[in-house]
N, C-alpha and C positions, 0 to 999 in steps of 0.2 A: 506492499500500500504508500503510495508517495502522499507525504503529510506538507501540502501547498495551503492548505488555509484551516484559520484556531479551529474548524470544527472538525478538522482531520489529525489537528492536536489535540483535542481536547478527548475526543475518540481511544486515540490512543494512549493519553495519559490515562483514562478510565479504565482502557484494559489492565496497566500495571497498577491502578488501584485493587480492581476486582483481583488482580495474585496477590496482591498484596495482603489479601482479605483470605485466600487459599494458601498460601504459606504460612497466613499468621494462624491457622487452624493447626496445620503440620507441631511446628513451633508450641503450639499448647497440648498437644497432645503428649508431645515429648517431655513438657515439663509436668504434666499431669503425671506421667510416670516415673518421675521425681523428686515429688514434693509429697509436704504429708498434710494430715485433718483438714482442717478446714480451707487451708489452701487450696486442696485437692479440685473439691468442689466449686469454687470459685473458679477455679480455671479452667472447668469442666461447663460452668455456666458462660465463661466470655467464650469458649468455641462454638457454644451455641449460638452466641452474639454473630460470631464472623459469618456463621452458615448463613442467618439474618441480612446481615450486611451486603453479604455479597449478593443475596438474593433480591437487595435493593438498589447493588450498582449491576445488575444485569436488566431489572428496568429500565434505571433512567438511560441505559444502549438500546433497548427499547422504545423510549419515547422518541429517541434520534432517529428509529426508522433502521440499527443496524446491532451486530453481534460486535461480542468486546473482541479483540486482538489478541491469540494466547501472548503474553509477553511477559518475561522474566523478572522478579522482581528480588535484582543479587542484596538490597537491601536487607530486604529479608529474610534472604539467606542466610547473609551474613551474624545475622543478630541469632539467627539456629544457630551456625557454627561454632557464633563465642559461647553461647550456653553449653553447644557439646562439648568444647575444648577445657570448662570451668569444668563440669561436669567427671574427666580424665582428673583432675587432680582430689578428686577422692576427698570431695568437703565436706563438713557435719550436716545432715538434715538439716541441723537453723540457719549454715550460711546455703545451701540448696535452695533451700525456702525462699531468704534476701536476696539471693542473686536472682531468682525466678521473677521474683515481684519487681524487680528492677529490669528485667529484660519484658516483661509485660508491659509494662511503664512506657521506656522507649517503642517498643511496638504500639502501643497507641500513641501517641503521640507522632509518631511517625505518620499514622494511617490519618491524624486526625489534622499534620499539616495538608498532606495531600487533599482530603475532603475540601477542607479552605478553599484550595484553591479552584479546585476544580467546581466547587456551590458558586462562585463567585461567577464564573463564567458561565455556566447552565443561565445564572441571574442575566446577564449581560447576551446570551444568546435567547432569551424570552423560552425557553423550554419549565412550563410550568411541571411537567411530568417527574422533571429528571430533577430538578428542584425541590421540589418534593421529596424525594427519594433519599435525595443526597442531606439534605437536613436533619430528615429524620436520624441517618444516621450520624452528622454531625451529633445533634443534641445526643443522640443515644451513648456516643464515643467521650464525649466530653463528663456525663455524667459515670461515664464507667470505669474512669481514669479516675477521677475523684474517687471510685470507691476505693480501687486500687491502693491511691496515696495514701486512705487514712487507715489500710489493711497495713500495706506497708510502713507507718508511723509506729502502730502499734506492736506490730512485730519487732521493730526495730528498737523500740522501750524497754522489751521483754529480751534483748538480746544482749540491751548494755544495762539494764538493771542491775546484773550481779557484780560488772564489771566500773560500775561507776564508784567512784570515791564521794567521802565524804565530805561535805562543806567544811 
């Protein structure tokens, strides 16, 4: 596909965003097998959300009368590789949980940034259906990252409490 117009570029980047969600599910599956307790349930829930977010991205493409191009997300694949490398260091369960939370937060912020750009473009191109799908994803992702950040803060407090020095 030749990319000659803003619309072409939008569709290309929408394909990258769709692939980010697909790769994100893969990362989350990997994380879920390496974390414990409540965090495993949270990660599984985020994995299901990725399915819905990807569905909305596909619906956005349909609103443009196209289907998504298969475009690899090297950035998300890099996050997977970084977590895989970390796991090989044989971290404690607590440290694996903390690094998993940090990885999930990075993934969500990456996709939030991509959604913001494409949402703005969709608004400028007056594609109402697509705007709604991207807006829904964006709001849900922002809520999701806030939830994970709260969890990460609570986890950090628990992990640091035993080593905290008296004032």
